[in-house]
Structure formats: structure tokens, C-alpha cells
VOPAGU-2260 file (C-alpha; in pm, 1 decimal, decimal comma):
REM VOPAGU-2260
SITE   aa  ch    i         X         Y         Z
SITE  MET   A    0   10151,6   12049,1   10092,7
SITE  LYS   A    1   10143,1   11685,2    9970,8
SITE  GLN   A    2    9985,3   11435,3   10146,8
SITE  ALA   A    3   10203,4   11157,4   10194,3
SITE  HIS   A    4   10025,0   10771,9   10142,3
SITE  ILE   A    5   10134,1   10415,0   10180,4
SITE  SER   A    6    9981,7   10074,8   10056,5
SITE  MET   A    7    9964,9    9767,1   10185,4
SITE  GLN   A    8    9794,5    9455,2   10095,3
SITE  ALA   A    9    9381,9    9409,9   10230,9
SITE  GLY   A   10    9456,7    9146,6   10474,6
SITE  HIS   A   11    9728,8    9325,2   10635,8
SITE  PHE   A   12    9497,3    9634,2   10646,9
SITE  LYS   A   13    9211,5    9385,5   10772,4
SITE  ALA   A   14    9420,1    9285,1   11078,2
SITE  LYS   A   15    9556,7    9625,9   11174,5
SITE  CYS   A   16    9183,5    9836,4   11034,9
SITE  LEU   A   17    9203,3   10033,0   11372,0
SITE  GLN   A   18    9486,9   10111,3   11454,5
SITE  LEU   A   19    9559,4   10254,5   11094,8
SITE  MET   A   20    9258,1   10436,2   11125,9
SITE  ASP   A   21    9376,0   10636,3   11382,3
SITE  GLU   A   22    9730,4   10703,7   11207,2
SITE  VAL   A   23    9562,7   10804,4   10946,1
SITE  GLU   A   24    9440,4   11083,1   11162,2
SITE  GLU   A   25    9717,3   11116,4   11339,6
SITE  LYS   A   26   10003,1   11199,1   11029,0
SITE  HIS   A   27    9776,8   11272,6   10818,1
SITE  ILE   A   28    9852,4   11032,4   10545,1
SITE  SER   A   29    9661,9   10846,5   10354,9
SITE  ILE   A   30    9684,3   10423,7   10285,0
SITE  VAL   A   31    9589,6   10302,1    9977,3
SITE  ILE   A   32    9454,5    9867,8    9989,1
SITE  THR   A   33    9534,9    9687,9    9745,1
SITE  LYS   A   34    9440,2    9314,8    9628,2
SITE  HIS   A   35    9652,6    9107,1    9430,5
SITE  GLY   A   36    9848,5    9421,3    9358,1
SITE  LYS   A   37    9564,6    9657,3    9241,5
SITE  PRO   A   38    9468,8    9873,2    9378,9
SITE  VAL   A   39    9097,0    9883,7    9555,8
SITE  ALA   A   40    9038,9   10175,9    9818,2
SITE  LYS   A   41    9169,0   10462,9    9959,7
SITE  LEU   A   42    9165,6   10567,6   10341,8
SITE  VAL   A   43    9249,7   10907,6   10402,3
SITE  PRO   A   44    9178,4   11145,2   10668,5
SITE  ILE   A   45    8885,3   11404,6   10684,1
SITE  GLU   A   46    8965,9   11770,0   10579,7
SITE  GLU   A   47    8967,4   11961,9   10949,1
SITE  THR   A   48    8759,7   12284,7   10780,2
SITE  PRO   A   49    8504,9   12147,0   10552,3
SITE  VAL   A   50    8443,2   12384,0   10248,4
SITE  ASP   A   51    8077,2   12588,0   10256,0
SITE  PHE   A   52    8028,3   12716,4    9918,0
SITE  PHE   A   53    7697,3   12887,8   10079,6
SITE  GLY   A   54    7753,9   13225,6   10127,9
SITE  CYS   A   55    8141,6   13254,9   10058,0
SITE  LEU   A   56    8077,3   13579,0    9887,7
SITE  GLU   A   57    7927,1   13804,4   10107,7
SITE  GLY   A   58    8054,2   14142,5   10176,1
SITE  THR   A   59    8222,8   14125,1    9843,9
SITE  ILE   A   60    8006,9   14298,5    9589,4
SITE  THR   A   61    7848,2   14640,6    9652,0
SITE  ILE   A   62    7557,6   14808,5    9483,2
SITE  LYS   A   63    7595,4   15171,7    9456,1
SITE  LYS   A   64    7257,8   15285,9    9337,6
SITE  ASP   A   65    6916,5   15080,3    9274,2
SITE  ILE   A   66    6872,7   14804,4    9066,5
SITE  VAL   A   67    6594,0   14737,8    8977,5
SITE  ALA   A   68    6532,2   15107,5    8881,6
SITE  PRO   A   69    6436,7   15127,7    8500,6
SITE  LEU   A   70    6815,9   15262,2    8338,0
SITE  ASP   A   71    6770,8   15620,0    8211,2
SITE  VAL   A   72    6929,1   15494,5    7865,7
SITE  LYS   A   73    6708,8   15466,1    7550,1
SITE  TRP   A   74    6713,9   15143,8    7356,5
SITE  GLU   A   75    6721,1   15173,1    6977,4
SITE  GLU   A   76    6475,4   14906,4    6847,4
SITE  GLN   A   77    6612,2   14667,5    6606,3
SITE  GLU   A   78    6498,8   14520,2    6287,8
């Protein structure tokens, strides 16, 4: 889902900052803040479920044999 955003001048943002922060949270929109028509900052809502990569693959791999024992295959020496 594409996130909606609006753009506004820094002076307007400064005057209504706390109200706009509530609106960003409630409506899940972003606000691009400009100075002299140039974008300088963006206020975005916090993601509700942060991505945690630690342990994300747990339970996806099955070990069927001993992974530390020597192999039963003889390797030929390369010259």
C-alpha cells in the first residue's frame, strides 16, 4: 500500500507541529517539510512492527545427518 504524503512550508509546520505529529500517526501519512520551496525534511509514522532479522530463519532448516563428522568421500589430490 502506497503511503500518502503532503508537503508544507517550514513556518506552517512549526506553528502546528504537535497537531501534525498526531495526524501523521492517526492517518498514517507523511509530511514533507520545505524551505523556500526545497524539501529539507520528512515526518513519517513509525512502523508498527519493527523488522527483527535476528532469528528470522529459525525453524526453516532441517539437519538430517551429522554435520561435523568426516565425509565418506575420498578426495583426490590436485596437482
